[in-house]
C-alpha positions as CSV (number, residue, x, y, z in Angstrom):
1,M,-2.0,-22.0,-12.9
2,D,-5.3,-20.1,-13.1
3,L,-5.0,-16.6,-11.7
4,T,-8.6,-15.6,-12.1
5,A,-10.7,-18.7,-11.3
6,P,-12.6,-18.6,-8.0
7,S,-10.4,-19.8,-5.3
8,T,-10.9,-22.4,-2.6
9,A,-8.8,-22.4,0.6
10,A,-6.5,-25.4,0.9
11,G,-4.8,-26.9,3.9
12,R,-7.5,-25.5,6.2
13,A,-8.1,-26.6,9.8
14,D,-11.2,-28.4,10.7
15,P,-14.2,-26.6,9.0
16,R,-16.1,-26.2,12.3
17,A,-13.0,-24.6,14.0
18,T,-12.4,-22.5,10.9
19,A,-16.0,-21.2,10.9
20,A,-15.9,-20.4,14.6
21,V,-12.6,-18.5,14.4
22,T,-13.2,-16.6,11.1
23,G,-16.7,-15.7,12.2
24,S,-15.5,-14.3,15.5
25,V,-15.4,-10.6,16.3
26,A,-11.7,-10.9,17.1
27,A,-10.8,-11.9,13.5
28,R,-12.5,-9.0,11.9
29,V,-11.6,-6.4,14.6
30,G,-7.9,-7.4,14.5
31,A,-7.7,-7.1,10.7
32,Y,-9.6,-3.8,10.5
33,V,-7.7,-2.2,13.4
34,V,-4.4,-2.9,11.5
35,L,-6.1,-1.4,8.4
36,V,-7.2,1.7,10.3
37,G,-3.7,2.1,11.6
38,T,-2.3,2.2,8.0
39,A,-5.0,4.7,7.0
40,V,-4.1,7.0,9.9
41,T,-0.4,6.7,8.8
42,T,-1.3,7.6,5.3
43,L,-3.2,10.7,6.5
44,G,-0.1,11.6,8.5
45,I,2.4,11.2,5.7
46,S,0.2,13.2,3.3
47,W,-0.1,16.0,5.9
48,D,3.6,15.9,6.6
49,I,4.7,16.1,3.0
50,Q,2.4,19.1,2.4
51,W,3.8,20.7,5.5
52,H,7.3,20.3,4.1
53,V,6.2,21.9,0.8
54,E,4.2,24.8,2.2
55,V,5.6,25.5,5.6
56,G,9.1,24.0,5.7
57,P,11.1,22.7,8.6
58,D,9.6,20.5,11.3
59,T,10.7,18.8,14.5
60,F,10.1,15.3,15.8
61,F,7.0,16.3,17.8
62,T,4.6,17.8,15.2
63,L,1.0,16.7,14.9
64,S,1.6,15.2,11.4
65,H,4.5,13.1,12.9
66,L,2.3,12.0,15.8
67,A,-0.4,10.9,13.3
68,L,2.3,8.7,11.7
69,Y,3.4,7.3,15.0
70,S,-0.1,6.6,16.3
71,G,-1.1,4.9,13.2
72,S,1.9,2.6,13.3
73,A,1.4,2.0,17.0
74,L,-2.3,1.0,16.4
75,S,-1.3,-1.5,13.7
76,G,1.5,-2.9,15.9
77,I,-0.6,-3.3,19.0
78,A,-3.4,-5.0,17.0
79,S,-0.8,-7.4,15.4
80,L,0.6,-8.3,18.8
81,V,-2.8,-9.0,20.2
82,M,-3.7,-11.3,17.3
83,V,-0.4,-13.1,17.7
84,L,-1.0,-13.6,21.4
85,L,-4.6,-14.9,20.7
86,A,-3.2,-17.3,18.1
87,T,-0.5,-18.5,20.5
88,A,-3.1,-19.0,23.3
89,A,-5.3,-21.0,20.9
90,Q,-2.4,-23.2,19.8
91,R,-1.4,-23.9,23.4
92,A,-5.0,-24.8,24.3
93,G,-5.0,-27.4,21.5
94,R,-7.3,-25.5,19.2
95,S,-6.6,-25.1,15.5
96,V,-5.4,-21.8,14.2
97,A,-7.2,-21.2,10.9
98,Q,-5.2,-20.0,8.0
99,M,-8.0,-17.6,7.1
100,V,-7.3,-15.6,10.2
101,G,-4.2,-13.6,9.1
102,G,-2.6,-16.3,7.0
103,P,-0.7,-19.5,7.7
104,P,0.4,-19.8,11.3
105,V,4.2,-19.5,11.7
106,R,6.1,-20.8,14.7
107,V,8.3,-18.0,16.2
108,L,11.2,-18.2,18.6
109,G,11.3,-22.0,18.6
110,G,7.6,-22.4,19.0
111,T,7.2,-19.9,21.8
112,F,4.7,-18.0,19.8
113,T,2.4,-18.9,16.9
114,A,2.0,-16.0,14.6
115,P,-0.4,-15.8,11.6
116,L,1.9,-14.7,8.7
117,G,0.1,-11.4,7.9
118,Y,0.2,-10.3,11.5
119,L,3.8,-11.4,11.9
120,I,4.7,-9.1,8.9
121,S,2.6,-6.2,10.0
122,G,3.8,-6.4,13.5
123,T,7.4,-6.6,12.4
124,G,7.0,-3.5,10.3
125,A,5.5,-1.7,13.3
126,A,8.3,-2.8,15.6
127,L,10.9,-1.6,13.1
128,F,9.0,1.7,12.9
129,L,9.5,2.1,16.7
130,L,13.2,1.4,16.3
131,Y,13.6,3.8,13.4
132,G,11.4,6.4,15.2
133,L,14.1,6.5,17.9
134,L,16.7,7.0,15.2
135,D,14.6,9.9,13.8
136,L,14.4,11.4,17.3
137,W,18.2,11.1,17.6
138,W,18.6,12.6,14.1
139,H,16.5,15.6,15.0
140,S,18.3,16.1,18.3
141,I,21.6,16.4,16.4
142,Y,20.5,18.4,13.3
143,G,17.3,20.1,14.6
144,F,14.9,21.1,11.9
145,D,14.3,18.7,9.1
146,A,13.1,20.0,5.7
147,V,13.5,17.0,3.4
148,L,12.0,13.5,3.1
149,N,15.0,11.5,2.1
150,T,17.0,11.5,5.3
151,P,18.2,8.0,6.5
152,S,15.7,7.9,9.4
153,H,12.8,9.0,7.1
154,V,13.6,6.4,4.5
155,A,13.8,3.7,7.2
156,L,10.5,4.8,8.6
157,F,8.8,4.7,5.1
158,L,10.1,1.1,4.6
159,S,8.8,0.0,8.0
160,I,5.3,1.5,7.3
161,S,5.3,-0.2,3.8
162,I,6.0,-3.6,5.5
163,T,3.1,-3.1,7.9
164,M,0.8,-2.3,4.9
165,V,2.0,-5.4,3.1
166,G,1.1,-7.4,6.2
167,S,-2.4,-5.9,6.2
168,I,-2.9,-7.1,2.6
169,I,-1.8,-10.6,3.5
170,V,-4.2,-10.6,6.5
171,F,-7.2,-9.8,4.3
172,A,-6.0,-11.9,1.4
173,A,-6.2,-14.9,3.8
174,A,-9.9,-14.2,4.4
175,R,-10.7,-13.4,0.7
176,E,-13.5,-16.0,0.7
177,L,-15.4,-13.9,3.3
178,R,-17.1,-10.6,2.7
179,W,-15.0,-8.7,5.2
180,G,-11.8,-10.1,3.7
181,Q,-12.8,-8.9,0.2
182,V,-13.7,-5.4,1.5
183,G,-10.4,-5.3,3.3
184,V,-8.4,-6.2,0.2
185,A,-10.2,-3.5,-1.7
186,L,-9.2,-0.9,0.9
187,A,-5.7,-2.1,1.8
188,V,-4.4,-2.3,-1.7
189,P,-5.2,1.4,-2.6
190,I,-3.6,2.5,0.7
191,L,-0.3,0.8,-0.3
192,I,-0.6,2.2,-3.9
193,I,-0.6,5.7,-2.3
194,F,2.3,5.0,0.1
195,A,4.7,2.6,-1.6
196,P,6.2,5.2,-4.1
197,I,7.3,7.4,-1.2
198,T,10.1,4.9,-0.3
199,T,11.8,5.8,-3.7
200,N,12.8,9.1,-2.2
201,A,15.8,7.1,-1.0
202,F,17.2,7.4,-4.5
203,A,16.4,11.1,-5.0
204,N,20.0,12.3,-4.8
205,L,21.3,9.8,-7.4
206,P,22.0,11.2,-10.9
207,L,19.2,9.2,-12.5
208,P,17.8,10.2,-15.9
209,I,14.2,10.1,-14.6
210,D,12.8,10.9,-11.2
211,P,12.8,7.6,-9.1
212,T,9.4,8.6,-7.6
213,I,7.8,8.4,-11.1
214,I,9.3,4.9,-11.5
215,G,7.9,4.0,-8.1
216,I,4.4,5.3,-9.0
217,I,4.4,3.3,-12.3
218,L,5.7,0.1,-10.8
219,F,3.7,-0.1,-7.6
220,S,0.5,1.1,-9.1
221,A,0.6,-1.5,-11.9
222,L,1.8,-4.3,-9.6
223,L,-0.7,-3.7,-6.8
224,L,-3.6,-3.2,-9.1
225,I,-2.9,-6.5,-10.9
226,T,-2.2,-8.3,-7.6
227,G,-5.3,-7.0,-5.8
228,A,-7.5,-8.0,-8.7
229,G,-5.9,-11.4,-8.8
230,I,-6.4,-11.9,-5.1
231,L,-10.1,-11.1,-5.3
232,R,-10.6,-13.1,-8.5
233,R,-14.0,-11.5,-9.1
234,P,-15.2,-9.5,-12.2
235,G,-14.9,-5.8,-11.5
236,A,-12.3,-6.2,-8.7
237,A,-9.7,-4.0,-10.5
238,V,-12.3,-1.3,-11.1
239,V,-13.3,-1.3,-7.4
240,I,-9.7,-0.9,-6.4
241,A,-9.3,2.1,-8.8
242,V,-12.5,3.7,-7.5
243,V,-11.4,3.4,-3.9
244,L,-8.1,4.9,-4.8
245,G,-9.9,7.8,-6.5
246,V,-12.0,8.4,-3.4
247,L,-8.9,8.4,-1.2
248,Q,-7.2,10.8,-3.6
249,A,-10.1,13.2,-3.5
250,F,-10.1,13.2,0.3
251,L,-6.4,13.7,0.6
252,W,-6.6,16.5,-2.0
253,W,-8.8,18.5,0.4
254,F,-7.3,17.3,3.7
255,S,-3.5,17.8,3.1
256,P,-3.4,21.5,2.5
257,W,-6.2,22.2,5.0
258,A,-4.3,20.3,7.8
259,A,-1.0,22.0,6.9
260,H,-2.5,25.5,6.8
261,T,-4.7,25.1,9.9
262,Y,-1.8,23.7,12.0
263,A,0.6,26.4,10.8
264,A,-1.8,29.1,11.8
265,A,-2.5,27.4,15.2
266,I,1.2,27.5,16.1
267,G,2.0,30.8,14.5
268,L,4.2,29.8,11.6
269,P,3.9,31.5,8.2
270,L,3.7,29.7,4.9
271,R,6.7,29.8,2.6
272,D,7.2,32.9,0.5
273,G,6.6,32.7,-3.3
274,L,4.2,29.7,-3.2
275,T,2.3,29.3,-6.5
276,P,-1.0,27.5,-7.1
277,Q,-0.1,23.8,-7.3
278,P,-1.9,20.5,-6.6
279,P,-1.3,19.0,-3.1
280,Q,2.0,17.1,-3.2
281,L,1.1,13.5,-2.3
282,P,-2.5,13.3,-3.7
283,G,-1.3,15.1,-6.9
284,A,1.1,12.2,-7.5
285,I,-1.6,9.5,-7.2
286,P,-2.5,8.1,-10.6
287,M,-5.8,9.9,-11.5
288,F,-6.5,7.7,-14.5
289,L,-5.9,4.3,-12.9
290,I,-9.5,3.5,-13.8
291,V,-8.5,3.2,-17.4
292,A,-5.7,0.7,-16.5
293,A,-8.3,-1.1,-14.4
294,A,-10.6,-1.6,-17.4
295,A,-7.6,-3.1,-19.3
296,V,-6.9,-5.4,-16.4
297,E,-10.5,-6.5,-16.3
298,G,-10.5,-7.2,-20.0
299,A,-7.3,-9.3,-19.8
300,F,-8.6,-11.3,-16.9
301,W,-11.8,-12.0,-18.7
302,L,-9.8,-13.3,-21.7
303,I,-7.9,-15.6,-19.4
304,R,-11.1,-17.0,-17.9
305,T,-13.0,-17.4,-21.1
306,R,-10.2,-18.3,-23.6
307,D,-8.1,-20.6,-21.4
308,L,-5.0,-18.5,-22.2
309,N,-1.6,-19.0,-20.5
310,A,-2.0,-16.7,-17.5
311,R,1.6,-15.9,-16.9
312,K,2.3,-14.8,-20.4
313,V,-0.9,-12.7,-20.5
314,M,0.2,-11.1,-17.2
315,L,3.2,-9.7,-18.9
316,A,1.0,-8.0,-21.4
317,I,-1.4,-6.8,-18.7
318,G,1.6,-5.3,-16.9
319,A,2.9,-3.6,-20.0
320,V,-0.5,-2.0,-20.8
321,T,-1.1,-1.0,-17.2
322,G,2.4,0.6,-16.8
323,L,2.0,2.4,-20.1
324,V,-1.4,3.9,-19.1
325,V,-0.1,5.0,-15.7
326,A,3.0,6.5,-17.3
327,V,1.5,8.5,-20.1
328,T,-1.4,9.9,-18.0
329,L,0.9,11.2,-15.2
330,P,1.9,14.3,-17.2
331,L,-1.6,14.7,-18.4
332,Q,-3.0,14.9,-14.9
333,Q,-0.2,17.4,-14.1
334,V,-1.3,19.6,-17.0
335,L,-5.0,19.4,-15.9
336,T,-4.3,20.2,-12.2
337,D,-1.2,22.5,-12.4
338,P,-1.5,25.7,-14.5
339,T,2.3,26.0,-14.6
340,A,2.9,22.5,-16.0
341,S,3.7,21.7,-19.6
342,F,5.2,18.7,-21.3
343,G,6.5,18.0,-24.8
344,A,6.2,14.9,-27.0
345,A,9.6,13.7,-25.9
346,T,8.4,13.5,-22.3
347,F,5.5,11.3,-23.2
348,A,7.7,9.1,-25.3
349,V,10.3,8.5,-22.5
350,L,7.6,7.9,-20.0
351,G,5.9,5.5,-22.3
352,I,9.0,3.4,-22.6
353,V,9.6,3.5,-18.9
354,G,6.0,2.5,-18.3
355,I,6.2,-0.5,-20.6
356,V,9.5,-1.7,-19.0
357,F,8.4,-1.4,-15.4
358,G,4.8,-2.5,-16.3
359,V,6.2,-5.8,-17.7
360,L,8.2,-6.2,-14.4
361,A,4.9,-5.5,-12.5
362,G,3.1,-8.2,-14.5
363,F,6.0,-10.7,-14.0
364,L,5.9,-10.1,-10.2
365,G,2.1,-10.1,-10.0
366,A,1.9,-13.5,-11.7
367,R,4.1,-14.8,-8.9
368,F,2.6,-12.9,-6.0
369,I,-1.1,-13.8,-6.7
370,P,-0.6,-17.6,-6.2
371,M,1.3,-16.9,-3.0
372,L,-1.4,-14.7,-1.6
373,A,-4.4,-16.5,-3.0
374,P,-3.6,-20.1,-3.9
375,T,-6.2,-22.3,-5.4
376,T,-6.6,-25.9,-4.4
377,K,-4.6,-27.2,-7.4
378,E,-1.7,-24.8,-6.7
379,A,-1.6,-25.5,-3.0
């Protein structure tokens, strides 16, 4: 198995049909509308988390929630349209190219033909609608909501994450085309930002370390490695890290601005006793992932040039990536929060946690990459 060699699509439909479909406006528009939906959702969750921190309680119908709902709806509608287009093409006797959203899957006994990526992103959006109703019911019973780890919130976070995974699959299927490569480089950082939020489900358990920190380490390492492996191009990991940094910088400005502006507009005060702290969600995004990206690039270069066993090296890549993310998290807190301080014991514990979950990330990445971006030999 070569995780870094240039890939060639296998099991494609007729090349002329493939070129016609993948070059169509619909293929690109469908993929990028799903991506825009996930980006709007990410803006909404960053805004909502900052609102909880600096303002406090909310209701079902706040602007940050509406951003969450509209982003998911946008991704869901786009996914449905692409499924219907694929179904119409199949029924008309035309080939459905795997490069448009992934391998076609027969759904409901062949009633629909759904590209795998759109099937997953659409399922996530549909679940979001279902759990959104649960959240409305929860608010109608308990009123204001001041925490993230309610059952309805956790279910919503999982649904959004599923949609984002579907977006990555959609672009990974078109990784040989420029628009697919750009899409992967954008979709992966968005999921790096969002995925750790789901670990709030474990916040009330008596764990020795904050589960959100574990989520940041695991998902950052896993998605950085997997994204670079999907693209299989020198510099891919660095590009993903740079895009993540740009998104972090924007959210750093946007989140407090949106929370303060909206609170002032509806006449709500900020919480008493607030101290200068970095914005909650962007402050938790790994600021030094570029260092881990350089390590990933070096390891992939060794695999390509030295003919090393890719799966074994991936474990080492994961360990290094997890370690870098783990030990730089407290460093970035010290640099951005004047009240933060950490001792040597904290760095030691985080280093161990980073290696353990980094190895897990490398193990999973070595298996996800061939699934998302198979070469001819693997397929």
